[in-house]
Backbone as XML, in Angstrom:
<?xml version="1.0"?>
<chain id="A" units="angstrom">
  <residue number="1" name="MET">
    <atom name="N" x="18.243" y="-8.333" z="-0.486"/>
    <atom name="CA" x="17.164" y="-7.728" z="-1.268"/>
    <atom name="C" x="16.437" y="-8.818" z="-2.070"/>
  </residue>
  <residue number="2" name="SER">
    <atom name="N" x="15.153" y="-8.641" z="-2.147"/>
    <atom name="CA" x="14.347" y="-9.578" z="-2.931"/>
    <atom name="C" x="13.378" y="-8.812" z="-3.833"/>
  </residue>
  <residue number="3" name="LYS">
    <atom name="N" x="13.240" y="-9.286" z="-5.053"/>
    <atom name="CA" x="12.339" y="-8.660" z="-6.008"/>
    <atom name="C" x="10.949" y="-9.238" z="-5.828"/>
  </residue>
  <residue number="4" name="TYR">
    <atom name="N" x="9.951" y="-8.398" z="-5.918"/>
    <atom name="CA" x="8.573" y="-8.815" z="-5.804"/>
    <atom name="C" x="7.783" y="-8.172" z="-6.963"/>
  </residue>
  <residue number="5" name="LYS">
    <atom name="N" x="7.068" y="-9.008" z="-7.683"/>
    <atom name="CA" x="6.310" y="-8.478" z="-8.802"/>
    <atom name="C" x="4.828" y="-8.684" z="-8.478"/>
  </residue>
  <residue number="6" name="MET">
    <atom name="N" x="4.081" y="-7.599" z="-8.553"/>
    <atom name="CA" x="2.638" y="-7.724" z="-8.239"/>
    <atom name="C" x="1.818" y="-7.043" z="-9.340"/>
  </residue>
  <residue number="7" name="SER">
    <atom name="N" x="0.714" y="-7.707" z="-9.696"/>
    <atom name="CA" x="-0.235" y="-7.144" z="-10.631"/>
    <atom name="C" x="-1.409" y="-6.590" z="-9.845"/>
  </residue>
  <residue number="8" name="ILE">
    <atom name="N" x="-1.726" y="-5.323" z="-10.114"/>
    <atom name="CA" x="-2.905" y="-4.719" z="-9.468"/>
    <atom name="C" x="-3.902" y="-4.290" z="-10.561"/>
  </residue>
  <residue number="9" name="ARG">
    <atom name="N" x="-3.824" y="-4.994" z="-11.663"/>
    <atom name="CA" x="-4.720" y="-4.697" z="-12.789"/>
    <atom name="C" x="-6.215" y="-4.777" z="-12.374"/>
  </residue>
  <residue number="10" name="GLN">
    <atom name="N" x="-6.544" y="-5.747" z="-11.533"/>
    <atom name="CA" x="-7.923" y="-5.969" z="-11.138"/>
    <atom name="C" x="-8.349" y="-5.126" z="-9.929"/>
  </residue>
  <residue number="11" name="ASN">
    <atom name="N" x="-7.415" y="-4.381" z="-9.368"/>
    <atom name="CA" x="-7.738" y="-3.630" z="-8.120"/>
    <atom name="C" x="-7.542" y="-2.136" z="-8.357"/>
  </residue>
  <residue number="12" name="ARG">
    <atom name="N" x="-8.556" y="-1.488" z="-8.791"/>
    <atom name="CA" x="-8.474" y="-0.054" z="-9.081"/>
    <atom name="C" x="-8.249" y="0.776" z="-7.806"/>
  </residue>
  <residue number="13" name="ASN">
    <atom name="N" x="-8.751" y="0.324" z="-6.698"/>
    <atom name="CA" x="-8.553" y="1.067" z="-5.442"/>
    <atom name="C" x="-7.052" y="1.118" z="-5.091"/>
  </residue>
  <residue number="14" name="VAL">
    <atom name="N" x="-6.376" y="-0.002" z="-5.253"/>
    <atom name="CA" x="-4.940" y="-0.053" z="-4.963"/>
    <atom name="C" x="-4.152" y="0.777" z="-5.955"/>
  </residue>
  <residue number="15" name="GLN">
    <atom name="N" x="-4.586" y="0.757" z="-7.215"/>
    <atom name="CA" x="-3.928" y="1.586" z="-8.221"/>
    <atom name="C" x="-4.055" y="3.061" z="-7.813"/>
  </residue>
  <residue number="16" name="ASP">
    <atom name="N" x="-5.217" y="3.440" z="-7.328"/>
    <atom name="CA" x="-5.449" y="4.804" z="-6.863"/>
    <atom name="C" x="-4.515" y="5.162" z="-5.698"/>
  </residue>
  <residue number="17" name="LEU">
    <atom name="N" x="-4.354" y="4.246" z="-4.769"/>
    <atom name="CA" x="-3.439" y="4.496" z="-3.637"/>
    <atom name="C" x="-2.024" y="4.785" z="-4.156"/>
  </residue>
  <residue number="18" name="VAL">
    <atom name="N" x="-1.564" y="3.933" z="-5.097"/>
    <atom name="CA" x="-0.201" y="4.083" z="-5.613"/>
    <atom name="C" x="-0.084" y="5.426" z="-6.336"/>
  </residue>
  <residue number="19" name="VAL">
    <atom name="N" x="-1.055" y="5.765" z="-7.164"/>
    <atom name="CA" x="-0.973" y="7.007" z="-7.926"/>
    <atom name="C" x="-0.956" y="8.230" z="-6.974"/>
  </residue>
  <residue number="20" name="ARG">
    <atom name="N" x="-1.737" y="8.198" z="-5.941"/>
    <atom name="CA" x="-1.758" y="9.316" z="-4.985"/>
    <atom name="C" x="-0.447" y="9.472" z="-4.262"/>
  </residue>
  <residue number="21" name="ILE">
    <atom name="N" x="0.194" y="8.377" z="-3.917"/>
    <atom name="CA" x="1.519" y="8.451" z="-3.279"/>
    <atom name="C" x="2.535" y="8.946" z="-4.303"/>
  </residue>
  <residue number="22" name="MET">
    <atom name="N" x="2.450" y="8.469" z="-5.540"/>
    <atom name="CA" x="3.353" y="8.947" z="-6.589"/>
    <atom name="C" x="3.243" y="10.459" z="-6.762"/>
  </residue>
  <residue number="23" name="GLU">
    <atom name="N" x="2.044" y="10.962" z="-6.830"/>
    <atom name="CA" x="1.794" y="12.391" z="-7.040"/>
    <atom name="C" x="2.251" y="13.216" z="-5.874"/>
  </residue>
  <residue number="24" name="GLN">
    <atom name="N" x="1.978" y="12.768" z="-4.663"/>
    <atom name="CA" x="2.333" y="13.530" z="-3.479"/>
    <atom name="C" x="3.880" y="13.581" z="-3.263"/>
  </residue>
  <residue number="25" name="LYS">
    <atom name="N" x="4.542" y="12.489" z="-3.620"/>
    <atom name="CA" x="5.976" y="12.400" z="-3.286"/>
    <atom name="C" x="6.869" y="12.480" z="-4.520"/>
  </residue>
  <residue number="26" name="GLY">
    <atom name="N" x="6.314" y="12.567" z="-5.703"/>
    <atom name="CA" x="7.120" y="12.635" z="-6.937"/>
    <atom name="C" x="7.898" y="11.345" z="-7.214"/>
  </residue>
  <residue number="27" name="LEU">
    <atom name="N" x="7.230" y="10.208" z="-7.017"/>
    <atom name="CA" x="7.901" y="8.904" z="-7.175"/>
    <atom name="C" x="7.331" y="8.103" z="-8.337"/>
  </residue>
  <residue number="28" name="THR">
    <atom name="N" x="8.061" y="7.084" z="-8.764"/>
    <atom name="CA" x="7.537" y="6.156" z="-9.733"/>
    <atom name="C" x="6.640" y="5.157" z="-8.948"/>
  </residue>
  <residue number="29" name="ALA">
    <atom name="N" x="5.892" y="4.315" z="-9.652"/>
    <atom name="CA" x="5.041" y="3.345" z="-9.001"/>
    <atom name="C" x="5.866" y="2.385" z="-8.092"/>
  </residue>
  <residue number="30" name="SER">
    <atom name="N" x="6.959" y="1.912" z="-8.644"/>
    <atom name="CA" x="7.819" y="1.022" z="-7.885"/>
    <atom name="C" x="8.380" y="1.694" z="-6.612"/>
  </residue>
  <residue number="31" name="GLU">
    <atom name="N" x="8.812" y="2.921" z="-6.780"/>
    <atom name="CA" x="9.329" y="3.713" z="-5.636"/>
    <atom name="C" x="8.232" y="3.978" z="-4.610"/>
  </residue>
  <residue number="32" name="ALA">
    <atom name="N" x="7.002" y="4.244" z="-5.048"/>
    <atom name="CA" x="5.893" y="4.504" z="-4.139"/>
    <atom name="C" x="5.626" y="3.288" z="-3.273"/>
  </residue>
  <residue number="33" name="VAL">
    <atom name="N" x="5.612" y="2.110" z="-3.899"/>
    <atom name="CA" x="5.373" y="0.900" z="-3.140"/>
    <atom name="C" x="6.491" y="0.636" z="-2.164"/>
  </residue>
  <residue number="34" name="LYS">
    <atom name="N" x="7.726" y="0.745" z="-2.628"/>
    <atom name="CA" x="8.895" y="0.543" z="-1.717"/>
    <atom name="C" x="8.895" y="1.545" z="-0.576"/>
  </residue>
  <residue number="35" name="ASP">
    <atom name="N" x="8.645" y="2.786" z="-0.892"/>
    <atom name="CA" x="8.661" y="3.848" z="0.117"/>
    <atom name="C" x="7.570" y="3.649" z="1.187"/>
  </residue>
  <residue number="36" name="SER">
    <atom name="N" x="6.460" y="2.979" z="0.813"/>
    <atom name="CA" x="5.355" y="2.836" z="1.754"/>
    <atom name="C" x="5.621" y="1.773" z="2.822"/>
  </residue>
  <residue number="37" name="VAL">
    <atom name="N" x="6.578" y="0.865" z="2.576"/>
    <atom name="CA" x="6.872" y="-0.199" z="3.541"/>
    <atom name="C" x="7.964" y="0.289" z="4.466"/>
  </residue>
  <residue number="38" name="ASN">
    <atom name="N" x="7.586" y="0.777" z="5.637"/>
    <atom name="CA" x="8.529" y="1.321" z="6.623"/>
    <atom name="C" x="7.992" y="1.091" z="8.030"/>
  </residue>
  <residue number="39" name="LEU">
    <atom name="N" x="8.799" y="1.455" z="9.014"/>
    <atom name="CA" x="8.425" y="1.225" z="10.404"/>
    <atom name="C" x="7.138" y="1.960" z="10.807"/>
  </residue>
  <residue number="40" name="GLU">
    <atom name="N" x="6.958" y="3.152" z="10.317"/>
    <atom name="CA" x="5.784" y="3.974" z="10.708"/>
    <atom name="C" x="4.511" y="3.335" z="10.117"/>
  </residue>
  <residue number="41" name="THR">
    <atom name="N" x="4.519" y="2.973" z="8.829"/>
    <atom name="CA" x="3.308" y="2.391" z="8.244"/>
    <atom name="C" x="3.064" y="1.003" z="8.825"/>
  </residue>
  <residue number="42" name="HIS">
    <atom name="N" x="4.123" y="0.301" z="9.202"/>
    <atom name="CA" x="3.953" y="-0.986" z="9.888"/>
    <atom name="C" x="3.226" y="-0.811" z="11.221"/>
  </residue>
  <residue number="43" name="ARG">
    <atom name="N" x="3.648" y="0.205" z="11.970"/>
    <atom name="CA" x="3.008" y="0.471" z="13.248"/>
    <atom name="C" x="1.525" y="0.825" z="13.034"/>
  </residue>
  <residue number="44" name="LEU">
    <atom name="N" x="1.230" y="1.665" z="12.046"/>
    <atom name="CA" x="-0.150" y="2.071" z="11.755"/>
    <atom name="C" x="-0.989" y="0.908" z="11.303"/>
  </residue>
  <residue number="45" name="ALA">
    <atom name="N" x="-0.424" y="0.047" z="10.456"/>
    <atom name="CA" x="-1.167" y="-1.146" z="9.965"/>
    <atom name="C" x="-1.462" y="-2.123" z="11.083"/>
  </residue>
  <residue number="46" name="LEU">
    <atom name="N" x="-0.498" y="-2.289" z="11.994"/>
    <atom name="CA" x="-0.708" y="-3.218" z="13.138"/>
    <atom name="C" x="-1.794" y="-2.664" z="14.064"/>
  </residue>
  <residue number="47" name="LYS">
    <atom name="N" x="-1.756" y="-1.381" z="14.307"/>
    <atom name="CA" x="-2.659" y="-0.744" z="15.238"/>
    <atom name="C" x="-4.107" y="-0.760" z="14.735"/>
  </residue>
  <residue number="48" name="SER">
    <atom name="N" x="-4.282" y="-0.689" z="13.463"/>
    <atom name="CA" x="-5.616" y="-0.595" z="12.868"/>
    <atom name="C" x="-6.298" y="-1.935" z="12.763"/>
  </residue>
  <residue number="49" name="SER">
    <atom name="N" x="-7.575" y="-1.945" z="13.084"/>
    <atom name="CA" x="-8.365" y="-3.158" z="12.893"/>
    <atom name="C" x="-9.288" y="-2.972" z="11.674"/>
  </residue>
  <residue number="50" name="HIS">
    <atom name="N" x="-9.100" y="-1.869" z="10.954"/>
    <atom name="CA" x="-9.978" y="-1.547" z="9.838"/>
    <atom name="C" x="-9.261" y="-1.505" z="8.454"/>
  </residue>
  <residue number="51" name="ASN">
    <atom name="N" x="-8.094" y="-2.114" z="8.366"/>
    <atom name="CA" x="-7.351" y="-2.078" z="7.125"/>
    <atom name="C" x="-8.152" y="-2.634" z="5.933"/>
  </residue>
  <residue number="52" name="SER">
    <atom name="N" x="-8.743" y="-3.804" z="6.095"/>
    <atom name="CA" x="-9.518" y="-4.421" z="5.020"/>
    <atom name="C" x="-10.689" y="-3.569" z="4.630"/>
  </residue>
  <residue number="53" name="PHE">
    <atom name="N" x="-11.422" y="-3.086" z="5.625"/>
    <atom name="CA" x="-12.609" y="-2.214" z="5.378"/>
    <atom name="C" x="-12.158" y="-0.943" z="4.633"/>
  </residue>
  <residue number="54" name="ALA">
    <atom name="N" x="-11.099" y="-0.312" z="5.143"/>
    <atom name="CA" x="-10.626" y="0.937" z="4.530"/>
    <atom name="C" x="-10.194" y="0.717" z="3.078"/>
  </residue>
  <residue number="55" name="LEU">
    <atom name="N" x="-9.612" y="-0.444" z="2.819"/>
    <atom name="CA" x="-9.152" y="-0.739" z="1.457"/>
    <atom name="C" x="-10.346" y="-0.952" z="0.522"/>
  </residue>
  <residue number="56" name="GLN">
    <atom name="N" x="-11.359" y="-1.683" z="1.013"/>
    <atom name="CA" x="-12.547" y="-1.965" z="0.222"/>
    <atom name="C" x="-13.335" y="-0.715" z="-0.095"/>
  </residue>
  <residue number="57" name="THR">
    <atom name="N" x="-13.380" y="0.223" z="0.848"/>
    <atom name="CA" x="-14.231" y="1.421" z="0.658"/>
    <atom name="C" x="-13.411" y="2.598" z="0.167"/>
  </residue>
  <residue number="58" name="TRP">
    <atom name="N" x="-12.113" y="2.412" z="-0.122"/>
    <atom name="CA" x="-11.281" y="3.495" z="-0.604"/>
    <atom name="C" x="-11.873" y="4.036" z="-1.910"/>
  </residue>
  <residue number="59" name="GLY">
    <atom name="N" x="-11.888" y="5.318" z="-2.063"/>
    <atom name="CA" x="-12.310" y="5.930" z="-3.307"/>
    <atom name="C" x="-13.773" y="6.261" z="-3.384"/>
  </residue>
  <residue number="60" name="LEU">
    <atom name="N" x="-14.570" y="5.853" z="-2.379"/>
    <atom name="CA" x="-16.032" y="6.152" z="-2.453"/>
    <atom name="C" x="-16.319" y="7.617" z="-2.430"/>
  </residue>
  <residue number="61" name="GLY">
    <atom name="N" x="-15.464" y="8.413" z="-1.832"/>
    <atom name="CA" x="-15.694" y="9.866" z="-1.749"/>
    <atom name="C" x="-15.133" y="10.629" z="-2.921"/>
  </residue>
  <residue number="62" name="TYR">
    <atom name="N" x="-14.515" y="9.951" z="-3.870"/>
    <atom name="CA" x="-13.922" y="10.636" z="-5.000"/>
    <atom name="C" x="-14.770" y="10.490" z="-6.244"/>
  </residue>
  <residue number="63" name="LYS">
    <atom name="N" x="-14.736" y="11.475" z="-7.130"/>
    <atom name="CA" x="-15.497" y="11.410" z="-8.364"/>
    <atom name="C" x="-14.946" y="10.333" z="-9.265"/>
  </residue>
  <residue number="64" name="TYR">
    <atom name="N" x="-13.647" y="10.142" z="-9.259"/>
    <atom name="CA" x="-13.025" y="9.087" z="-10.078"/>
    <atom name="C" x="-11.829" y="8.532" z="-9.372"/>
  </residue>
  <residue number="65" name="VAL">
    <atom name="N" x="-11.497" y="7.323" z="-9.769"/>
    <atom name="CA" x="-10.338" y="6.649" z="-9.184"/>
    <atom name="C" x="-9.206" y="6.732" z="-10.220"/>
  </residue>
  <residue number="66" name="LYS">
    <atom name="N" x="-8.049" y="7.098" z="-9.743"/>
    <atom name="CA" x="-6.865" y="7.227" z="-10.643"/>
    <atom name="C" x="-6.269" y="5.858" z="-10.855"/>
  </residue>
  <residue number="67" name="THR">
    <atom name="N" x="-5.926" y="5.540" z="-12.119"/>
    <atom name="CA" x="-5.337" y="4.249" z="-12.416"/>
    <atom name="C" x="-3.965" y="4.423" z="-13.047"/>
  </residue>
  <residue number="68" name="LEU">
    <atom name="N" x="-3.226" y="3.342" z="-13.036"/>
    <atom name="CA" x="-1.868" y="3.324" z="-13.607"/>
    <atom name="C" x="-1.894" y="2.877" z="-15.081"/>
  </residue>
  <residue number="69" name="ALA">
    <atom name="N" x="-1.000" y="3.429" z="-15.866"/>
    <atom name="CA" x="-0.830" y="2.978" z="-17.262"/>
    <atom name="C" x="-0.360" y="1.534" z="-17.280"/>
  </residue>
  <residue number="70" name="ASN">
    <atom name="N" x="0.529" y="1.195" z="-16.365"/>
    <atom name="CA" x="1.043" y="-0.166" z="-16.252"/>
    <atom name="C" x="0.818" y="-0.664" z="-14.828"/>
  </residue>
  <residue number="71" name="PRO">
    <atom name="N" x="-0.265" y="-1.457" z="-14.585"/>
    <atom name="CA" x="-0.567" y="-1.899" z="-13.257"/>
    <atom name="C" x="0.196" y="-3.130" z="-12.754"/>
  </residue>
  <residue number="72" name="ILE">
    <atom name="N" x="1.338" y="-3.396" z="-13.415"/>
    <atom name="CA" x="2.197" y="-4.498" z="-12.954"/>
    <atom name="C" x="3.459" y="-3.816" z="-12.405"/>
  </residue>
  <residue number="73" name="ILE">
    <atom name="N" x="3.696" y="-3.995" z="-11.123"/>
    <atom name="CA" x="4.784" y="-3.267" z="-10.452"/>
    <atom name="C" x="5.814" y="-4.257" z="-9.924"/>
  </residue>
  <residue number="74" name="GLU">
    <atom name="N" x="7.080" y="-3.990" z="-10.180"/>
    <atom name="CA" x="8.177" y="-4.814" z="-9.650"/>
    <atom name="C" x="8.928" y="-3.950" z="-8.647"/>
  </residue>
  <residue number="75" name="VAL">
    <atom name="N" x="9.083" y="-4.504" z="-7.446"/>
    <atom name="CA" x="9.721" y="-3.774" z="-6.354"/>
    <atom name="C" x="10.801" y="-4.654" z="-5.740"/>
  </residue>
  <residue number="76" name="GLU">
    <atom name="N" x="11.896" y="-4.010" z="-5.363"/>
    <atom name="CA" x="12.970" y="-4.706" z="-4.665"/>
    <atom name="C" x="12.974" y="-4.278" z="-3.219"/>
  </residue>
  <residue number="77" name="PHE">
    <atom name="N" x="12.499" y="-5.164" z="-2.348"/>
    <atom name="CA" x="12.443" y="-4.851" z="-0.920"/>
    <atom name="C" x="13.763" y="-5.274" z="-0.248"/>
  </residue>
  <residue number="78" name="ASP">
    <atom name="N" x="14.170" y="-4.468" z="0.759"/>
    <atom name="CA" x="15.349" y="-4.818" z="1.543"/>
    <atom name="C" x="14.935" y="-5.786" z="2.630"/>
  </residue>
  <residue number="79" name="ALA">
    <atom name="N" x="15.925" y="-6.260" z="3.400"/>
    <atom name="CA" x="15.658" y="-7.268" z="4.443"/>
    <atom name="C" x="14.695" y="-6.745" z="5.521"/>
  </residue>
  <residue number="80" name="LEU">
    <atom name="N" x="14.845" y="-5.492" z="5.946"/>
    <atom name="CA" x="13.941" y="-4.947" z="6.945"/>
    <atom name="C" x="12.515" y="-4.893" z="6.404"/>
  </residue>
  <residue number="81" name="GLN">
    <atom name="N" x="12.344" y="-4.463" z="5.177"/>
    <atom name="CA" x="11.012" y="-4.371" z="4.592"/>
    <atom name="C" x="10.381" y="-5.748" z="4.478"/>
  </residue>
  <residue number="82" name="GLU">
    <atom name="N" x="11.188" y="-6.771" z="4.107"/>
    <atom name="CA" x="10.679" y="-8.128" z="4.049"/>
    <atom name="C" x="10.196" y="-8.605" z="5.411"/>
  </residue>
  <residue number="83" name="ARG">
    <atom name="N" x="10.944" y="-8.287" z="6.463"/>
    <atom name="CA" x="10.528" y="-8.638" z="7.797"/>
    <atom name="C" x="9.241" y="-7.935" z="8.226"/>
  </residue>
  <residue number="84" name="LEU">
    <atom name="N" x="9.129" y="-6.692" z="7.875"/>
    <atom name="CA" x="7.906" y="-5.925" z="8.220"/>
    <atom name="C" x="6.715" y="-6.525" z="7.491"/>
  </residue>
  <residue number="85" name="ILE">
    <atom name="N" x="6.865" y="-6.847" z="6.220"/>
    <atom name="CA" x="5.767" y="-7.447" z="5.460"/>
    <atom name="C" x="5.391" y="-8.800" z="6.056"/>
  </residue>
  <residue number="86" name="ALA">
    <atom name="N" x="6.402" y="-9.618" z="6.371"/>
    <atom name="CA" x="6.128" y="-10.939" z="6.957"/>
    <atom name="C" x="5.394" y="-10.801" z="8.267"/>
  </residue>
  <residue number="87" name="ASP">
    <atom name="N" x="5.712" y="-9.819" z="9.052"/>
    <atom name="CA" x="5.084" y="-9.587" z="10.339"/>
    <atom name="C" x="3.584" y="-9.267" z="10.136"/>
  </residue>
  <residue number="88" name="ILE">
    <atom name="N" x="3.307" y="-8.402" z="9.195"/>
    <atom name="CA" x="1.892" y="-8.069" z="8.910"/>
    <atom name="C" x="1.148" y="-9.313" z="8.384"/>
  </residue>
  <residue number="89" name="MET">
    <atom name="N" x="1.806" y="-10.085" z="7.526"/>
    <atom name="CA" x="1.164" y="-11.299" z="7.008"/>
    <atom name="C" x="0.782" y="-12.243" z="8.141"/>
  </residue>
  <residue number="90" name="GLU">
    <atom name="N" x="1.689" y="-12.385" z="9.104"/>
    <atom name="CA" x="1.444" y="-13.303" z="10.248"/>
    <atom name="C" x="0.368" y="-12.730" z="11.178"/>
  </residue>
  <residue number="91" name="LYS">
    <atom name="N" x="0.532" y="-11.514" z="11.595"/>
    <atom name="CA" x="-0.369" y="-10.936" z="12.601"/>
    <atom name="C" x="-1.738" y="-10.556" z="12.104"/>
  </residue>
  <residue number="92" name="LYS">
    <atom name="N" x="-1.852" y="-10.276" z="10.771"/>
    <atom name="CA" x="-3.153" y="-9.954" z="10.216"/>
    <atom name="C" x="-3.718" y="-11.107" z="9.400"/>
  </residue>
  <residue number="93" name="ALA">
    <atom name="N" x="-2.986" y="-12.186" z="9.313"/>
    <atom name="CA" x="-3.388" y="-13.411" z="8.599"/>
    <atom name="C" x="-3.792" y="-13.080" z="7.154"/>
  </residue>
  <residue number="94" name="VAL">
    <atom name="N" x="-2.873" y="-12.441" z="6.455"/>
    <atom name="CA" x="-3.106" y="-12.060" z="5.032"/>
    <atom name="C" x="-1.964" y="-12.504" z="4.171"/>
  </residue>
  <residue number="95" name="ARG">
    <atom name="N" x="-2.204" y="-12.536" z="2.867"/>
    <atom name="CA" x="-1.141" y="-12.869" z="1.917"/>
    <atom name="C" x="-0.199" y="-11.659" z="1.737"/>
  </residue>
  <residue number="96" name="LYS">
    <atom name="N" x="0.914" y="-11.909" z="1.103"/>
    <atom name="CA" x="1.924" y="-10.857" z="0.922"/>
    <atom name="C" x="1.344" y="-9.673" z="0.178"/>
  </residue>
  <residue number="97" name="LYS">
    <atom name="N" x="0.604" y="-9.924" z="-0.886"/>
    <atom name="CA" x="0.061" y="-8.810" z="-1.698"/>
    <atom name="C" x="-0.885" y="-7.933" z="-0.849"/>
  </residue>
  <residue number="98" name="THR">
    <atom name="N" x="-1.706" y="-8.563" z="-0.018"/>
    <atom name="CA" x="-2.635" y="-7.796" z="0.853"/>
    <atom name="C" x="-1.836" y="-7.018" z="1.887"/>
  </residue>
  <residue number="99" name="ALA">
    <atom name="N" x="-0.783" y="-7.631" z="2.446"/>
    <atom name="CA" x="0.053" y="-6.925" z="3.417"/>
    <atom name="C" x="0.652" y="-5.667" z="2.802"/>
  </residue>
  <residue number="100" name="VAL">
    <atom name="N" x="1.131" y="-5.775" z="1.569"/>
    <atom name="CA" x="1.699" y="-4.609" z="0.856"/>
    <atom name="C" x="0.606" y="-3.569" z="0.650"/>
  </residue>
  <residue number="101" name="PHE">
    <atom name="N" x="-0.625" y="-3.993" z="0.324"/>
    <atom name="CA" x="-1.748" y="-3.066" z="0.186"/>
    <atom name="C" x="-1.977" y="-2.326" z="1.483"/>
  </residue>
  <residue number="102" name="PHE">
    <atom name="N" x="-1.892" y="-2.991" z="2.613"/>
    <atom name="CA" x="-2.074" y="-2.338" z="3.923"/>
    <atom name="C" x="-1.020" y="-1.258" z="4.128"/>
  </residue>
  <residue number="103" name="PHE">
    <atom name="N" x="0.229" y="-1.529" z="3.754"/>
    <atom name="CA" x="1.287" y="-0.539" z="3.865"/>
    <atom name="C" x="0.962" y="0.666" z="2.967"/>
  </residue>
  <residue number="104" name="LEU">
    <atom name="N" x="0.543" y="0.445" z="1.745"/>
    <atom name="CA" x="0.163" y="1.540" z="0.851"/>
    <atom name="C" x="-0.923" y="2.378" z="1.458"/>
  </residue>
  <residue number="105" name="LEU">
    <atom name="N" x="-1.940" y="1.729" z="2.001"/>
    <atom name="CA" x="-3.038" y="2.442" z="2.584"/>
    <atom name="C" x="-2.571" y="3.306" z="3.730"/>
  </residue>
  <residue number="106" name="ARG">
    <atom name="N" x="-1.743" y="2.778" z="4.605"/>
    <atom name="CA" x="-1.307" y="3.513" z="5.776"/>
    <atom name="C" x="-0.258" y="4.557" z="5.420"/>
  </residue>
  <residue number="107" name="ALA">
    <atom name="N" x="0.370" y="4.474" z="4.249"/>
    <atom name="CA" x="1.293" y="5.513" z="3.816"/>
    <atom name="C" x="0.582" y="6.802" z="3.533"/>
  </residue>
  <residue number="108" name="LEU">
    <atom name="N" x="-0.739" y="6.733" z="3.317"/>
    <atom name="CA" x="-1.529" y="7.945" z="3.040"/>
    <atom name="C" x="-1.913" y="8.707" z="4.312"/>
  </residue>
  <residue number="109" name="ASP">
    <atom name="N" x="-1.842" y="8.061" z="5.470"/>
    <atom name="CA" x="-2.171" y="8.734" z="6.745"/>
    <atom name="C" x="-1.360" y="10.011" z="6.905"/>
  </residue>
  <residue number="110" name="PRO">
    <atom name="N" x="-0.020" y="9.961" z="6.847"/>
    <atom name="CA" x="0.754" y="11.168" z="7.081"/>
    <atom name="C" x="0.619" y="12.193" z="5.919"/>
  </residue>
  <residue number="111" name="LEU">
    <atom name="N" x="0.016" y="11.782" z="4.810"/>
    <atom name="CA" x="-0.144" y="12.707" z="3.689"/>
    <atom name="C" x="-1.446" y="13.482" z="3.753"/>
  </residue>
  <residue number="112" name="GLY">
    <atom name="N" x="-2.164" y="13.272" z="4.889"/>
    <atom name="CA" x="-3.366" y="14.090" z="5.104"/>
    <atom name="C" x="-4.670" y="13.428" z="4.681"/>
  </residue>
  <residue number="113" name="TYR">
    <atom name="N" x="-4.651" y="12.154" z="4.236"/>
    <atom name="CA" x="-5.893" y="11.465" z="3.890"/>
    <atom name="C" x="-6.556" y="10.977" z="5.156"/>
  </residue>
  <residue number="114" name="ASN">
    <atom name="N" x="-7.877" y="11.047" z="5.197"/>
    <atom name="CA" x="-8.667" y="10.701" z="6.352"/>
    <atom name="C" x="-9.026" y="9.227" z="6.287"/>
  </residue>
  <residue number="115" name="LEU">
    <atom name="N" x="-8.360" y="8.390" z="7.060"/>
    <atom name="CA" x="-8.596" y="6.948" z="7.038"/>
    <atom name="C" x="-9.116" y="6.495" z="8.379"/>
  </residue>
  <residue number="116" name="PRO">
    <atom name="N" x="-9.911" y="5.405" z="8.389"/>
    <atom name="CA" x="-10.375" y="4.905" z="9.702"/>
    <atom name="C" x="-9.183" y="4.397" z="10.507"/>
  </residue>
  <residue number="117" name="PRO">
    <atom name="N" x="-9.197" y="4.597" z="11.797"/>
    <atom name="CA" x="-8.085" y="4.172" z="12.655"/>
    <atom name="C" x="-7.957" y="2.647" z="12.719"/>
  </residue>
</chain>
C-alpha cells in the first residue's frame, strides 16, 4: 500500500467529480478516489480517447459546480491500484494526478452520467 496526497484546490471540475461520487455512493472524499481506481474504470479510461476533453468540459451543463470543503485528499492505494494508475500514466502519457482524474471521470459512467466515449 502506498499513500498519495493530492491537492485539487485549483481544479473545481475534479472537485465536482469527487463530490458526485461521494453523494452517489455515500463515501468520504478519500474513499471516493480510492473506489474509483478499479479494473472497470481502467478499461473505460483506456478505451476512451476523450478523457482530457471530457475532464476540461465537465460541468458545462450544470448550473453550479460542487466543491469540497477540504480539497486536499490523501488516499492509500493498494498494489493493484498502483499498477492500474501506472498503466494509464504510461499508455495515456499523463502524470499520476491526471491518471487519477481519468479514473474519477470514468467512475461516473456506471452512475448514469453521460460522458463522451
